C-alpha positions in Angstrom: -55.1 -172.7 82.6 -54.3 -175.1 85.7 -50.9 -176.3 85.9 -49.3 -178.5 88.8 -45.1 -178.7 89.1 -43.7 -180.5 92.2 -40.1 -181.1 93.5 -38.4 -183.4 96.1 -36.3 -182.2 98.8 -33.2 -183.4 99.9 -34.1 -185.0 102.6 -36.6 -187.2 101.3 -33.8 -188.4 98.9 -32.0 -189.0 101.5 -34.3 -191.1 103.0 -35.9 -192.6 99.9 -32.9 -193.6 98.1 -29.7 -192.7 100.3 -28.4 -189.2 98.2 -26.3 -187.4 100.2 -25.6 -183.6 99.7 -22.2 -182.9 101.1 -19.6 -180.2 100.0 -18.7 -182.0 96.7 -22.0 -181.6 95.7 -22.1 -177.7 95.7 -18.3 -177.2 94.7 -17.9 -179.4 91.9 -20.1 -178.7 89.4 -19.6 -181.9 87.2 -20.1 -184.2 90.2 -23.8 -182.5 90.9 -24.4 -183.1 87.4 -23.6 -186.7 87.1 -25.7 -187.2 90.4 -28.6 -185.1 89.3 -28.6 -186.8 86.3 -28.9 -189.9 87.9 -31.4 -188.9 90.7 -33.4 -187.8 87.9 -33.7 -191.1 86.4 -34.8 -192.5 90.1 -37.6 -189.7 90.2 -38.6 -190.5 86.5 -39.1 -194.3 87.2 -40.5 -193.7 90.4 -43.4 -190.9 89.6 -43.4 -192.1 85.6 -47.0 -190.2 85.3 -46.2 -187.6 87.6 -44.7 -183.9 87.3 -42.8 -184.5 90.1 -38.8 -183.6 89.4 -35.4 -183.4 91.2 -35.1 -179.4 91.1 -34.8 -176.6 93.8 -37.9 -175.9 95.4 -40.0 -173.1 93.5 -37.5 -172.1 91.4 -36.6 -174.8 88.1 -39.5 -174.9 85.1 -39.7 -178.1 84.0 -40.1 -177.2 80.5 -36.6 -175.2 80.3 -34.5 -178.1 81.4 -32.3 -179.8 79.4 -29.8 -183.0 80.2 -26.9 -181.0 79.6 -27.5 -178.1 81.9 -25.2 -178.0 84.4 -25.6 -175.8 87.5 -22.5 -173.5 88.8 -23.2 -172.0 91.8 -26.4 -174.1 92.5 -26.6 -172.3 95.8 -29.4 -170.2 97.2 -28.8 -166.6 96.2 -28.1 -165.1 99.8 -25.8 -167.6 100.7 -23.8 -166.8 97.7 -24.0 -163.0 99.0 -22.8 -164.3 102.6 -19.6 -166.3 101.4 -18.7 -163.8 98.9 -18.6 -161.5 102.2 -16.9 -164.3 104.0 -19.3 -166.6 106.3 -18.4 -169.9 105.9 -20.6 -172.9 104.5 -21.6 -176.2 106.6 -22.9 -179.0 104.6 -25.9 -181.4 105.5 -25.7 -185.0 104.0 -29.9 -184.7 104.2 -30.8 -180.8 103.9 -29.9 -177.6 102.1 -26.4 -176.0 102.7 -26.1 -173.1 105.2 -23.6 -170.5 106.4 -22.6 -170.4 109.9 -22.3 -166.7 110.3 -23.9 -163.1 109.6 -21.0 -161.2 107.7 -23.1 -157.7 108.0 -24.2 -158.4 112.2 -21.3 -155.8 113.4 -22.0 -153.6 111.1 -23.0 -150.1 112.8 -22.7 -147.2 110.2 -24.1 -148.0 106.6 -20.7 -146.7 104.8 -18.9 -149.4 106.2 -20.4 -152.1 103.6 -18.4 -152.8 100.7 -19.1 -150.7 97.2 -21.8 -152.7 95.4 -19.2 -153.5 92.4 -16.7 -154.6 94.7 -18.4 -157.7 95.3 -16.9 -158.7 91.6 -13.8 -159.0 92.9 -14.7 -160.8 96.2 -13.1 -164.8 96.1 -16.5 -166.4 96.4 -17.6 -164.7 93.1 -13.8 -165.3 91.6 -14.6 -168.7 92.3 -17.6 -169.2 90.5 -16.5 -167.2 87.6 -13.4 -169.8 87.1 -16.0 -172.6 87.5 -17.8 -171.2 84.4 -15.2 -170.4 82.0 -13.3 -173.6 83.1 -16.8 -175.7 82.1 -17.4 -173.3 78.8 -13.8 -174.4 77.6 -13.7 -177.7 78.5 -16.9 -179.2 78.1 -18.4 -177.3 75.0 -21.6 -180.3 75.3 -22.8 -179.1 78.5 -24.2 -175.7 78.7 -23.6 -173.8 81.8 -26.3 -172.5 84.0 -24.6 -169.6 86.2 -25.4 -168.3 89.4 -28.9 -166.7 90.7 -30.3 -168.8 87.0 -31.5 -171.9 87.3 -32.8 -173.4 84.2 -32.3 -171.4 80.6 -35.4 -169.4 80.4 -33.7 -166.3 81.4 -35.9 -166.2 85.2 -32.9 -164.6 87.7 -33.6 -165.8 91.1 -32.5 -163.7 94.5 -33.8 -163.7 98.2 -36.0 -160.9 99.0 -34.3 -157.4 101.2 -35.6 -158.2 104.7 -35.0 -162.0 104.0 -31.0 -161.1 103.0 -31.0 -158.6 105.8 -32.1 -160.8 108.3 -30.1 -163.7 107.3 -26.9 -161.5 106.8 -27.2 -159.2 109.7 -29.5 -160.7 112.0 -32.6 -160.7 114.1 -31.7 -156.9 115.2 -32.7 -155.6 111.7 -36.4 -155.8 113.2 -35.2 -153.6 116.0 -33.7 -151.0 113.5 -36.6 -151.2 111.8 -38.1 -148.9 114.8 -34.8 -147.3 116.0 -33.2 -146.5 112.5 -35.6 -146.5 109.6 -32.9 -144.5 107.2 -30.4 -148.0 108.4 -32.7 -150.2 107.1 -33.7 -148.4 103.6 -30.0 -147.8 103.0 -29.0 -151.9 103.2 -32.0 -152.9 101.6 -31.1 -150.4 98.6 -27.4 -151.9 98.9 -28.5 -155.6 99.1 -31.0 -154.8 95.7 -27.5 -153.1 93.7 -25.3 -156.0 94.5 -28.1 -158.3 93.4 -28.3 -156.7 90.2 -24.6 -156.0 89.7 -24.3 -160.2 90.2 -27.7 -160.9 87.7 -26.0 -159.0 85.1 -22.6 -160.2 85.4 -23.6 -163.7 85.5 -26.4 -163.2 82.9 -23.5 -162.4 80.6 -21.1 -164.8 81.6 -23.7 -167.5 80.8 -25.5 -165.9 78.3 -29.0 -165.8 79.5 -30.8 -162.7 79.0 -33.0 -161.7 82.1 -36.8 -161.9 81.1 -37.9 -162.6 85.0 -36.6 -161.7 88.2 -38.0 -164.2 91.3 -37.7 -162.4 94.5 -37.7 -164.8 97.5 -39.6 -162.9 100.4 -39.5 -165.2 102.8 -39.9 -163.4 105.8 -41.8 -160.9 104.1 -44.9 -162.2 105.4 -43.7 -161.3 109.5 -43.7 -157.6 108.9 -46.9 -155.4 109.1 -48.6 -153.5 106.1 -46.7 -150.2 106.9 -43.1 -152.1 107.2 -43.5 -153.7 104.1 -44.5 -150.9 102.0 -41.5 -149.0 103.5 -38.7 -151.3 103.4 -39.5 -153.7 100.6 -41.8 -152.4 98.3 -39.1 -149.8 96.9 -36.9 -151.9 96.2 -38.7 -154.4 94.6 -40.0 -151.9 92.8 -36.5 -150.6 91.3 -36.1 -154.0 90.4 -38.9 -154.3 88.5 -37.8 -151.2 86.7 -34.3 -151.7 86.2 -34.1 -155.6 85.4 -37.2 -156.8 84.0 -41.0 -158.2 85.3 -40.8 -159.7 88.6 -42.3 -163.0 90.4 -42.9 -162.5 94.0 -42.6 -164.7 96.7 -44.2 -164.2 99.9 -44.0 -167.1 102.2 -46.9 -168.5 104.5 -49.9 -166.6 104.8 -49.7 -163.4 103.3 -53.3 -162.0 103.0 -52.3 -158.9 104.9 -49.7 -157.7 102.4 -51.7 -158.4 99.0 -52.3 -154.4 98.5 -49.1 -153.8 99.1 -47.7 -156.4 96.5 -49.8 -154.8 94.1 -48.0 -151.2 94.6 -44.5 -152.8 93.5 -44.0 -152.0 89.8 -44.1 -154.5 86.9 -45.5 -157.7 88.7 -46.3 -160.3 86.5 -46.6 -163.4 89.1 -47.4 -163.9 92.7 -45.7 -166.7 94.0 -47.8 -167.3 97.9 -47.4 -169.7 100.7 -50.3 -171.8 101.7 -53.7 -170.7 102.6 -53.3 -166.9 101.0 -56.6 -165.7 99.7 -57.0 -166.5 95.7 -59.8 -165.0 96.0 -58.7 -162.0 97.2 -55.4 -162.4 94.8 -58.3 -162.6 92.1 -60.4 -159.5 93.3 -57.2 -157.3 93.9 -55.2 -158.4 90.7 -58.0 -160.1 88.5 -57.5 -162.4 86.0 -54.2 -161.4 84.1 -51.8 -162.1 86.7 -50.4 -165.6 87.4 -50.6 -167.3 91.0 -48.4 -169.7 91.7 -49.7 -171.4 94.9 -49.0 -174.4 97.6 -51.4 -176.3 99.2 -51.8 -176.3 102.8 -49.0 -178.3 105.2 -52.3 -180.0 106.4 -53.2 -181.3 103.4 -49.8 -182.4 102.2 -49.5 -184.4 105.7 -53.2 -185.6 106.3 -53.3 -188.4 103.7 -57.1 -187.6 103.9 -58.1 -187.7 99.9 -61.6 -185.8 101.0 -59.6 -183.4 102.2 -57.7 -182.7 99.3 -60.8 -182.6 97.0 -62.4 -179.9 99.5 -59.1 -177.9 99.2 -59.1 -177.8 95.2 -63.2 -177.4 95.3 -62.2 -174.4 97.2 -59.2 -172.8 95.3 -60.3 -173.7 91.5 -63.6 -171.7 92.3 -61.7 -168.7 94.1 -59.2 -169.0 91.2 -62.5 -167.8 88.8 -60.5 -169.3 85.6 -57.2 -167.2 85.9 -54.1 -168.7 85.4 -53.1 -170.7 88.2 -49.9 -173.0 88.8 -49.8 -175.6 91.7 -46.4 -176.0 93.4 -45.2 -178.4 96.1 -41.4 -179.6 97.1 -42.2 -183.1 98.4 -41.0 -183.7 102.1 -40.5 -186.7 104.0 -43.1 -186.1 106.5 -45.6 -185.4 103.3 -48.3 -187.7 102.7 -47.3 -189.2 99.5 -51.1 -190.6 98.9 -52.4 -187.0 99.1 -49.6 -185.3 97.3 -50.5 -187.7 94.3 -54.2 -187.1 94.8 -53.3 -183.3 93.5 -52.3 -184.7 90.6 -54.7 -187.4 90.0 -57.8 -184.9 90.4 -56.7 -182.8 88.4 -55.9 -184.9 85.8 -59.2 -186.8 86.2 -61.3 -183.5 85.9 -59.6 -182.4 82.5 -57.6 -179.3 83.8 -53.9 -181.3 83.5 -52.7 -184.0 81.5 -50.9 -187.0 82.7 -47.1 -187.0 82.2 -43.6 -185.1 82.8 -41.9 -182.3 81.2 -38.8 -184.9 81.0 
């Protein structure tokens, strides 16, 4: 079975339609809800026959979306954790928000990390809790989608362990992998505990049972196989054992990590960056595992239909009939012609249906 789902970036929306994404967008759920519904209508009119949506890249599932869903804390997971630890946000009209600090960079001893359970008492988490309670009380017509969730499917979302430690501690985390391996392992264990506490907390507040956990190891492909096995696999496995099956994401070319992915317990979906070998994934995991894959940037940017067809022929052949989902996030620099060609070619071959989920 083949499916395709695309989303539009904030930069594309800014360039094409003038939408901006300032502090109010992230910190006022009702403001965001109204703007997102307006953007939904714009995208629907712009792409009436294509599965292209206004949604967070690679995280929302269109079939689980409803107009009455209102995001609270619709912010990237490691930024929520960073803000809870005291980092300040920075906002841009044409791109995603970020934090300007590395709140763990001065941690010299692992015992300096706060107790994992104390995360629920931190000011930023309390702010998000208050927003949820207020909306649930004052707007019963809306369904709150709480932090770490993006739709009502039950798929919780976190950043991976090296991705989070790199973001919050800094690039010295890579030196620590050589100089103090136990420090890195302890930090990654702490990160896993904190994310688990937050997921369970917001699952309860939002009344959304945890059915799947997306681990976005966006920095994982920078690691060697041995480093990945030491500093990622045990902690991802623990989440797969304690919370739910995993959708494991690795940005970029990840062929050297595929055997390591196979060592992670309870993986249900592998989501990889472009040019990771579909054939190799099928060799290792068989046809039962779902693969989500992004087209290569040169395909998305080139505007060459022949290249799109050649790439599709290759991955469909390598997929060998398994469950495959093609996903991409439309940026201003991409060739719209190439992007739409992917949808059209799949529909023309009878592999997907034209149209939208909503």
